Each structure stands twice: as C-alpha cells, then as structure tokens.
C-alpha positions as CSV (number, residue, x, y, z in Angstrom):
1,X,0.2,0.4,0.3
2,X,3.2,2.4,0.7
3,X,4.3,1.7,-2.7
4,X,1.1,1.9,-4.3
5,X,0.6,5.6,-2.4
6,X,3.8,6.5,-3.3
7,X,3.7,5.8,-6.7
8,X,0.3,7.4,-7.2
9,X,1.9,10.5,-5.6
10,X,4.9,10.5,-7.9
11,X,2.4,10.2,-11.0
12,X,0.2,13.3,-9.9
13,X,3.2,15.4,-9.2
14,X,4.4,14.8,-12.2
15,X,1.3,15.0,-14.4
16,X,1.4,18.6,-12.7
17,X,4.8,19.4,-13.5
18,X,3.8,18.6,-17.4
19,X,1.5,20.7,-17.6
20,X,2.6,23.4,-15.7
21,X,5.8,23.3,-17.8
22,X,3.1,23.2,-21.4
23,X,1.7,26.3,-19.7
24,X,4.9,28.5,-19.1
25,X,6.2,27.7,-22.8
26,X,2.4,28.4,-24.1
27,X,2.7,31.7,-22.5
28,X,6.4,31.9,-22.9
29,X,5.2,31.8,-26.9
30,X,1.6,33.4,-26.6
31,X,1.2,35.6,-24.1
32,X,3.1,38.1,-21.2
33,X,5.9,37.6,-18.6
34,X,3.2,38.4,-16.3
35,X,1.4,35.4,-17.2
36,X,4.9,33.0,-16.8
37,X,5.0,34.6,-13.0
38,X,1.5,33.9,-12.2
39,X,1.3,30.0,-13.7
40,X,5.6,29.3,-12.0
41,X,3.4,30.8,-8.5
42,X,0.6,28.4,-9.1
43,X,2.6,25.8,-6.7
44,X,3.5,27.7,-4.0
45,X,0.0,29.8,-4.1
46,X,-1.6,26.6,-3.6
47,X,0.6,25.5,-0.5
48,X,-0.5,29.5,0.8
49,X,-4.0,28.6,0.6
50,X,-3.2,24.9,2.4
51,X,-1.6,26.3,5.2
52,X,-4.5,29.1,5.3
53,X,-7.5,26.5,5.7
54,X,-5.3,25.0,8.4
55,X,-4.4,28.4,10.2
56,X,-6.9,31.0,8.7
57,X,-4.8,33.6,10.2
58,X,-2.0,32.7,7.6
59,X,-4.4,34.3,5.2
60,X,-4.2,38.0,7.1
61,X,-0.5,37.9,6.8
62,X,-0.7,37.1,3.3
63,X,-3.4,40.0,2.7
64,X,-1.4,42.1,4.8
65,X,1.3,41.7,2.2
66,X,-0.1,42.2,-0.9
67,X,-1.9,45.2,0.8
68,X,1.2,46.8,1.3
69,X,3.3,46.2,-2.3
70,X,0.0,46.8,-4.1
71,X,0.3,50.0,-5.4
72,X,4.2,49.1,-6.3
73,X,2.5,46.0,-8.8
74,X,0.3,48.4,-10.4
75,X,2.7,51.1,-11.1
76,X,4.8,48.3,-12.4
77,X,2.7,46.6,-14.2
78,X,1.5,49.7,-15.8
79,X,-2.4,48.5,-15.3
80,X,-5.4,49.5,-13.3
81,X,-7.6,47.0,-11.9
82,X,-5.2,45.2,-9.4
83,X,-7.3,45.8,-6.4
84,X,-9.6,43.2,-7.6
85,X,-7.0,40.8,-6.7
86,X,-7.6,42.0,-3.2
87,X,-11.4,41.3,-3.2
88,X,-11.2,38.3,-4.3
89,X,-8.5,37.9,-1.7
90,X,-10.9,39.3,0.7
91,X,-13.8,36.9,-0.5
92,X,-11.8,33.6,0.0
93,X,-10.3,34.2,3.2
94,X,-13.6,34.6,4.0
95,X,-14.7,31.8,2.6
96,X,-12.2,29.9,4.5
97,X,-12.6,30.8,7.3
98,X,-16.4,30.0,7.7
99,X,-15.5,26.5,6.0
100,X,-12.5,26.4,8.9
101,X,-15.1,27.5,11.7
102,X,-17.8,24.7,10.2
103,X,-14.9,22.0,10.5
104,X,-13.1,23.2,13.4
105,X,-15.3,25.2,15.1
106,X,-12.4,26.9,17.0
107,X,-13.0,30.9,15.4
108,X,-14.3,32.8,18.3
109,X,-16.8,34.8,16.7
110,X,-18.3,36.6,19.7
111,X,-14.9,38.5,19.3
112,X,-16.3,40.1,16.2
113,X,-19.1,41.9,18.2
114,X,-17.4,45.0,18.9
115,X,-17.7,49.3,18.4
116,X,-15.1,49.1,15.4
117,X,-17.1,46.1,13.7
118,X,-20.8,47.4,14.0
119,X,-19.2,50.7,13.1
120,X,-17.7,49.0,10.1
121,X,-21.2,47.8,9.6
122,X,-23.1,51.4,9.7
123,X,-20.5,52.6,7.8
124,X,-21.0,50.2,5.0
125,X,-24.9,50.5,4.9
126,X,-24.5,54.0,4.7
127,X,-21.9,53.9,1.5
128,X,-24.5,51.8,0.0
129,X,-27.2,54.1,0.1
130,X,-24.6,56.5,-1.5
131,X,-25.9,55.0,-4.9
132,X,-29.2,56.8,-4.0
133,X,-27.7,60.3,-3.9
134,X,-28.9,62.1,-6.9
135,X,-25.4,63.7,-8.0
136,X,-23.8,60.1,-7.5
137,X,-22.1,58.7,-10.5
138,X,-22.3,54.7,-10.9
139,X,-19.1,54.2,-12.3
140,X,-17.1,56.7,-9.6
141,X,-19.4,54.6,-6.5
142,X,-18.0,51.1,-8.1
143,X,-14.2,52.2,-8.0
144,X,-14.8,53.4,-4.5
145,X,-15.7,50.2,-3.6
146,X,-13.2,49.6,-0.9
147,X,-14.3,52.6,1.2
148,X,-17.4,50.8,1.1
149,X,-16.3,47.6,2.9
150,X,-12.5,47.5,4.5
151,X,-13.2,48.5,7.6
152,X,-16.2,46.1,8.3
153,X,-14.2,42.8,6.4
154,X,-10.7,44.1,8.0
155,X,-12.2,44.6,11.4
156,X,-14.1,41.6,11.6
157,X,-11.3,38.7,10.2
158,X,-8.7,40.3,12.7
159,X,-11.0,40.1,15.9
160,X,-11.6,36.6,14.6
161,X,-8.1,35.6,14.1
162,X,-5.8,37.2,15.9
163,X,-6.1,35.1,18.9
164,X,-2.7,34.5,20.2
165,X,-0.4,37.2,21.3
166,X,2.3,35.2,19.2
167,X,0.2,36.0,16.0
168,X,0.4,39.7,17.2
169,X,4.6,39.3,17.2
170,X,4.3,37.8,13.8
171,X,2.3,40.6,12.5
172,X,4.5,43.0,13.5
173,X,7.4,41.6,12.9
174,X,6.2,41.2,8.8
175,X,4.9,44.3,9.3
176,X,8.7,45.8,10.4
177,X,10.5,43.7,7.2
178,X,7.7,45.3,4.7
179,X,9.0,48.8,6.2
180,X,12.4,48.0,6.1
181,X,12.0,47.3,2.0
182,X,10.0,50.9,1.6
183,X,13.0,52.7,3.8
184,X,15.3,50.5,1.5
185,X,13.3,51.9,-1.8
186,X,13.6,55.7,-0.7
187,X,17.1,55.5,-0.5
188,X,17.6,53.8,-3.7
189,X,15.6,57.3,-4.9
190,X,17.5,59.2,-3.2
191,X,21.2,58.1,-3.5
192,X,20.9,56.0,-7.2
193,X,18.2,58.1,-8.7
194,X,14.1,57.1,-10.2
195,X,14.3,53.8,-12.0
196,X,12.7,54.2,-15.3
197,X,8.8,53.5,-14.5
198,X,9.3,56.3,-11.3
199,X,10.3,58.3,-13.9
200,X,8.0,57.9,-16.0
201,X,5.3,58.6,-13.5
202,X,7.0,61.8,-12.5
203,X,7.2,62.9,-15.6
204,X,3.7,62.2,-16.9
205,X,2.0,63.6,-13.6
206,X,3.7,63.0,-10.2
207,X,6.3,65.8,-10.8
208,X,3.7,68.4,-10.5
209,X,3.5,68.1,-6.4
210,X,6.7,65.7,-6.0
211,X,9.3,68.3,-7.8
212,X,9.6,71.3,-6.6
213,X,11.1,74.2,-5.5
214,X,12.0,73.1,-1.7
215,X,13.4,70.1,-3.1
216,X,12.5,66.4,-4.3
217,X,9.8,64.8,-2.5
218,X,10.4,60.9,-2.1
219,X,7.7,58.4,-2.2
220,X,9.3,55.0,-1.9
221,X,6.5,52.4,-2.9
222,X,3.7,54.2,-2.5
223,X,1.1,56.1,-4.1
224,X,2.7,59.3,-3.0
225,X,5.0,61.6,-0.9
226,X,2.3,62.3,1.6
227,X,1.5,58.4,1.8
228,X,4.6,57.2,2.1
229,X,6.1,59.9,5.0
230,X,2.6,59.4,6.9
231,X,3.7,55.9,7.1
232,X,7.2,56.7,7.9
233,X,5.8,58.4,11.2
234,X,3.8,55.4,12.1
235,X,7.2,53.4,11.9
236,X,9.0,55.0,14.2
237,X,6.5,55.3,16.7
238,X,5.3,52.0,16.5
239,X,8.5,50.6,17.0
240,X,10.3,53.0,18.6
241,X,7.7,52.1,21.3
242,X,8.2,48.7,21.0
243,X,11.9,48.6,21.6
244,X,11.1,49.8,24.7
245,X,9.0,46.6,25.6
246,X,10.4,43.4,23.7
247,X,12.4,41.4,25.9
248,X,14.8,40.1,23.4
249,X,17.9,42.6,23.0
250,X,18.7,41.6,19.3
251,X,14.7,42.4,18.2
252,X,15.1,46.1,20.6
253,X,18.1,47.0,18.8
254,X,16.7,46.1,15.4
255,X,13.2,48.1,16.4
256,X,15.2,51.2,17.3
257,X,17.2,51.4,14.1
258,X,13.6,51.1,12.1
259,X,12.3,53.5,14.2
260,X,15.3,55.9,13.6
261,X,15.4,55.1,9.8
262,X,11.3,55.7,10.1
263,X,12.3,59.3,10.6
264,X,14.8,60.2,8.5
265,X,12.7,58.7,5.8
266,X,9.7,60.8,6.8
267,X,12.3,64.2,6.2
268,X,12.9,62.5,2.7
269,X,9.3,62.0,2.0
270,X,8.9,66.3,2.4
271,X,5.5,66.0,3.9
272,X,5.1,68.6,6.8
273,X,2.1,67.1,7.5
274,X,3.4,63.2,8.6
275,X,5.3,65.2,11.6
276,X,1.7,65.0,13.4
277,X,2.5,61.1,13.6
278,X,5.3,61.1,15.7
279,X,4.4,63.9,17.8
280,X,0.6,62.7,18.2
281,X,1.9,59.5,19.1
282,X,4.6,60.7,21.5
283,X,1.9,62.5,23.0
284,X,-0.8,59.8,23.5
285,X,2.0,57.5,24.9
286,X,3.2,59.9,27.7
287,X,-0.9,59.8,28.7
288,X,-1.6,56.6,28.1
289,X,1.6,55.0,29.7
290,X,1.1,55.3,33.3
291,X,4.7,55.6,33.8
292,X,6.5,58.7,35.2
293,X,9.6,58.1,34.1
294,X,8.4,57.2,30.3
295,X,5.9,60.4,30.6
296,X,8.7,62.3,31.8
297,X,11.0,61.4,28.9
298,X,8.5,61.2,25.6
299,X,7.0,64.7,27.2
300,X,11.3,66.4,27.1
301,X,11.1,64.4,23.5
302,X,7.8,66.0,22.2
303,X,8.3,69.3,23.5
304,X,12.0,69.4,22.1
305,X,10.9,68.5,19.1
306,X,8.4,71.4,18.7
307,X,11.1,74.2,20.7
308,X,13.2,73.1,17.6
309,X,10.9,73.5,14.9
310,X,8.4,76.5,16.2
311,X,11.0,78.6,17.9
312,X,14.1,78.5,16.5
313,X,15.9,79.0,12.8
314,X,18.4,75.9,13.8
315,X,19.2,73.8,10.2
316,X,17.6,76.2,8.4
317,X,20.1,75.9,5.9
318,X,18.9,72.6,5.1
319,X,15.9,72.2,2.5
320,X,14.4,69.4,4.9
321,X,14.4,70.9,7.4
322,X,13.0,74.4,6.2
323,X,10.3,72.7,4.4
324,X,9.2,70.9,8.1
325,X,9.4,73.8,9.8
326,X,6.4,75.7,8.2
327,X,4.1,73.3,9.9
328,X,5.1,75.3,13.1
329,X,3.9,78.3,10.8
330,X,1.1,77.9,9.0
331,X,0.6,81.5,8.6
332,X,3.6,81.7,6.4
333,X,2.9,78.5,4.7
334,X,1.1,79.5,0.5
335,X,0.0,76.1,0.7
336,X,-1.8,76.2,4.1
337,X,-3.3,79.6,3.1
338,X,-4.7,77.7,-0.5
339,X,-6.1,74.8,1.2
340,X,-8.3,76.6,3.7
341,X,-9.4,78.8,0.7
342,X,-10.4,75.4,-1.6
343,X,-12.4,74.1,2.5
344,X,-14.4,77.4,2.1
345,X,-15.1,76.9,-1.6
346,X,-16.2,73.7,-0.6
347,X,-18.1,74.1,2.3
348,X,-20.4,76.7,0.3
349,X,-21.1,74.4,-2.7
350,X,-21.9,71.7,0.0
351,X,-24.4,73.8,1.9
352,X,-27.5,72.0,0.8
353,X,-25.6,68.7,0.2
354,X,-26.2,67.1,3.5
355,X,-24.9,63.7,1.5
356,X,-22.2,65.0,-0.3
357,X,-21.5,64.4,-3.9
358,X,-21.1,60.9,-4.0
359,X,-18.2,58.2,-3.5
360,X,-15.2,58.7,-6.0
361,X,-15.9,62.7,-7.1
362,X,-13.7,64.4,-5.1
363,X,-10.2,65.5,-6.2
364,X,-8.2,65.1,-9.2
365,X,-8.9,61.4,-9.5
366,X,-12.6,62.4,-10.2
367,X,-11.9,63.9,-13.7
368,X,-12.1,60.7,-15.5
369,X,-15.9,60.5,-14.2
370,X,-17.0,64.2,-14.7
371,X,-15.8,67.7,-14.5
372,X,-17.6,69.3,-11.9
373,X,-15.9,71.4,-9.2
374,X,-15.6,69.3,-6.8
375,X,-13.1,67.1,-9.2
376,X,-11.4,70.0,-9.7
377,X,-10.1,71.3,-6.3
378,X,-8.2,69.0,-4.2
379,X,-9.4,67.9,-0.9
380,X,-5.7,67.6,0.8
381,X,-7.0,65.2,3.6
382,X,-8.9,62.5,4.1
383,X,-11.7,63.9,6.4
384,X,-12.4,66.5,3.4
385,X,-12.7,64.0,1.2
386,X,-15.0,62.1,3.4
387,X,-16.8,65.6,3.7
388,X,-17.0,66.2,0.2
389,X,-18.2,62.6,-1.1
390,X,-20.5,61.5,2.0
391,X,-21.8,65.2,3.1
392,X,-21.6,66.2,7.0
393,X,-23.8,63.0,7.7
394,X,-21.0,60.8,6.6
395,X,-18.4,62.6,8.1
396,X,-19.9,62.5,11.6
397,X,-20.5,58.9,11.4
398,X,-17.1,58.1,10.2
399,X,-15.4,60.4,13.1
400,X,-17.7,59.1,15.3
401,X,-16.8,55.5,14.6
402,X,-12.9,56.3,15.0
403,X,-13.4,59.0,18.3
404,X,-15.7,55.9,20.0
405,X,-12.9,52.7,19.0
406,X,-10.1,55.0,19.8
407,X,-11.2,56.0,23.1
408,X,-12.3,52.3,24.0
409,X,-8.7,51.3,22.8
410,X,-7.2,54.0,25.3
411,X,-9.8,52.7,28.0
412,X,-8.5,48.9,27.7
413,X,-4.8,49.8,27.5
414,X,-5.2,51.9,30.8
415,X,-7.1,49.7,32.6
416,X,-7.4,46.0,31.4
417,X,-4.2,44.9,30.4
418,X,-2.2,43.5,32.8
419,X,0.7,41.7,30.6
420,X,3.5,44.2,30.2
421,X,4.7,43.0,26.6
422,X,1.4,42.9,25.2
423,X,0.3,46.3,26.6
424,X,3.6,48.0,25.1
425,X,2.5,46.5,21.6
426,X,-1.0,47.5,21.9
427,X,0.4,51.1,23.3
428,X,2.5,51.5,20.6
429,X,0.1,50.5,17.7
430,X,-2.5,53.2,19.4
431,X,0.0,55.6,19.3
432,X,0.5,55.5,15.5
433,X,-3.1,54.9,15.2
434,X,-3.2,58.6,16.8
435,X,-0.4,59.9,15.2
436,X,-1.9,59.1,11.6
437,X,-5.7,60.4,12.7
438,X,-4.1,63.7,13.3
439,X,-2.0,63.9,9.8
440,X,-4.9,62.6,8.4
441,X,-6.5,66.1,8.2
442,X,-3.4,67.4,6.1
443,X,-2.7,64.3,4.0
444,X,-5.3,62.6,1.9
445,X,-4.1,59.4,2.5
446,X,-5.8,57.7,5.6
447,X,-7.9,54.9,3.1
448,X,-5.5,54.2,0.4
449,X,-3.4,51.0,0.3
450,X,-1.6,50.5,2.8
451,X,-2.7,52.7,5.5
452,X,-6.0,51.7,5.7
453,X,-6.2,47.7,6.3
454,X,-3.0,48.1,8.8
455,X,-5.1,50.8,10.8
456,X,-8.5,49.2,11.2
457,X,-6.2,45.8,11.6
458,X,-4.5,47.3,14.6
459,X,-7.5,48.8,15.8
460,X,-8.8,45.6,16.0
461,X,-6.3,43.3,17.8
462,X,-6.2,46.4,20.9
463,X,-10.3,45.8,21.0
464,X,-8.9,41.6,21.3
465,X,-6.9,43.3,24.2
466,X,-8.5,41.8,27.0
467,X,-9.5,38.3,25.4
468,X,-5.2,38.0,24.8
469,X,-4.9,39.5,28.5
470,X,-6.9,36.9,29.9
471,X,-5.6,33.8,27.9
472,X,-1.4,34.9,29.0
473,X,-2.8,34.6,32.5
474,X,-4.6,31.3,32.1
475,X,-1.4,30.2,30.3
476,X,0.7,31.6,33.2
477,X,-1.1,29.9,35.9
478,X,-1.2,27.1,33.8
479,X,2.5,26.4,34.0
480,X,2.7,27.5,37.7
481,X,0.7,24.6,38.6
482,X,2.7,22.5,36.6
483,X,5.6,23.7,37.8
484,X,4.1,23.0,41.6
C-alpha cells in the first residue's frame, strides 16, 4: 500500500509538473511575462492556501503583504484594476474562515462583536446607500468600493483570527520587514535615482507635487509622498515604543534602528503634515503609559521637537528641515492658505448637500468621471475627502466610528491589560494610529493602500486586548500549577 501511494503521488506530481511546463511554454510564446510568473507561482499559491485553511491567520498575513505592495505592483505592471485581486482575496479568506469554523469549531465569533465592527457595518450601509444620492456617479461609486466594505471586512477578520500573542508578534515582525523594504527603496531613490517607471510617472503626473522648488519629495513604493511620509511616521512611533517593551535584546536594537530610519525617511518624503504622527504618538504615549519616567522622557522629547521647529532657526540651511518647519508656522505657508480657501469654496458648494457629492467624486482622480467643481478642487485631507463625498452626515458617522473606537482602545490599554509586553505592543499600535488620525487632516492618505488595512487591523487587535490578556494569565497560571 505504501509503495502504491508513493507511485500515485509521484505520478500526480509529474502530471502537474508537465502541465505547468506546457502552460509556461505556451505563455512564453503567445502571452506576457506576467502570465508566466503567475503560472510559475501557482504551486506556492496552492501551498499558501493549504496553510491558510489549516491556520486561517496565515491568510491575513498574505493579505497584509499584498496590500503593502499593491501600489508598486500597479505602477510597475502599468495597469489598473489590480485592487480586484484584493477583493477576491477578501472573499476567499472569508469562505476559508467559515469552512474552517464549520469543520474545526475553533473560531471565536463572539469577538467579532465590538464597537469597530458595528460602526464598520453602519458605515458600509451608509456608503451603499450613497448610490441613491442624486449627485452620484455609478462608475465612481463602483471604483470606490473599498471605502464601503474594507473597514467591516478587515475588522471582523482581524477580530476573530488574532487570538494569540505570538500572532501579534508575527504580524509586527512582518510589518517591520515590509517597512524596511520601503525604507531601502526610498534610499535607492534618494542616492541612486528614480528608475525608468518612476521617472515616467513623475514626468506624466507626479512631478507637479513631487519635484518642487523646495526639493524632491520621495515616495518609495507608495501612492505618493504624503502617504509614504505618514506611514514612516507610524514606523518611527510603533517600533520606537516596541523597542522599549520587547524582551529580546537583538529585537530591541533592530526595532530602534528601524524607528530612527523611519524618521529619516519621513524627512525624505518632504511631507510636513507627517510630523504630526510621531508628535501625536509621543503625546498619547505620555498619557496612556501610566509610567512617570516614560511620561517625563516622552514629554521632554516632544517639547524639544516642537521648540526646535517652532521657535528656532537651527538647520534652516537644510531644505528638508526648512520645509518641515513651515508645519509649525502655517500662516506663513502659501500652501496652507490655499487649502483653507479651497475648504471655504467646498463649504459653500456643499451647504445644501448633507449627503455629499457621491463616492469617488472628489479630488483630481474624479476628473475621469466628471468635470464638476469637486473634481477640480484638491481635497488635501482625508476628512475633507469624506466630507465632500458623503456629506456632513457621512463625516460625522466616520469620525464617531474613529473616536469611539480610539477611546475604547485607550480604556483597554490603561485599565484592562496586565501583561507588560502585550500592553507595550498594543500601546505602540494605538500611538501610531493616533498620529495617523491627526496627520489625516492635512493629507488624503487614510483610506489609501496600504494605510487603511493597517489601521483597522491594529484597531481590531487592540480591542481583542482583554481576551489576549486573559489567555496569557491563564497560561501563566497553568505553568505555575504544573511547576508546583
């Protein structure tokens, strides 16, 4: 029987190998390089699906990685519509989790009921109803589909799948590698130069906002410098705080170096509003840490940064420092004044439109659907974008979702978590999110790739904090009882 099974397995493997080689040869003759790569990767994809079915959190890791590189994939293949793959992956993961739950009965679905998922469901219903908005455009609404369901999907999946502290450690380590890759890429742009694809993007559209008088704004593998800079602010806060709480010395050093490089990469982006991320993160850390020594240190660091930029001219000869300093002197910044004027125009236009203009109909990208006023005024802010597209009603709903979830997370970290390492990890995530929430006022990046999925996955994990903490306490109690 063993020999028979070995022979059958060998025959099936050979058959699949032959079929794969034939497909690769066919694509080499009649199709594109991309098709060849996809076929060559099918065995790996199959293996990942098997692993994900056995342990569904693996699928979230894959989703996290694909989400991070989606923009780069679209840029280098020079095609649009790649976000469909993310939609397909969402559906596949959902089906796999349901099947796994039916067979194994080990998915804690009760964790899916929290303020984030309930708020995400209300937001999804509201955005679905935007199709009834008389100002809406169906094509723009469809192209904005991720705005509708991403919050709900990612919050539910993260809530029911991240149920072990080792999974959180793994996710954060994966994120550190992704961040290191994006930092390495921006160093290549800065010290080697832009590659052919990036230069073409700058020549065609990106140069207007990235090749400016005050210097080049670098964007790495992200949509733009604003998105990149804010994410580097997240990297600096997240891994800076993690370096305090992780126990392994090698990991402490690695996270600390990554945090420092994140700050430097933020400056390379030339995104002034991104400075709000580390400053906001430090402010929150000083409030929720409940450790007088840490509160004192972070307060001193935050005040020093503020005084350096707002009340001195040190380093004014450096173009990066000079540009960042205008963040603290907004009235002297022409860009800031233009944004305020744009917001006044939009306020006047939206005065009698409580449900907004319609999904996908704000900012320069909306010009492919319509030439209306909102398409010709840059929103320059996540909150302005939501206000324009969903109206004052939608903005209030979205801000309520964010603020209530944020306050609930603060309460959990301050009063419900006893394990020091877990508390440090959750605190690092929340401080990074808080900085992004502040930065989103000056940059329209919050609902873009990869930021949206990162933020709401982190939110869901923090809301799971009491459950994770209880499991850790039970595990430690068992160990003590066994030793005794």
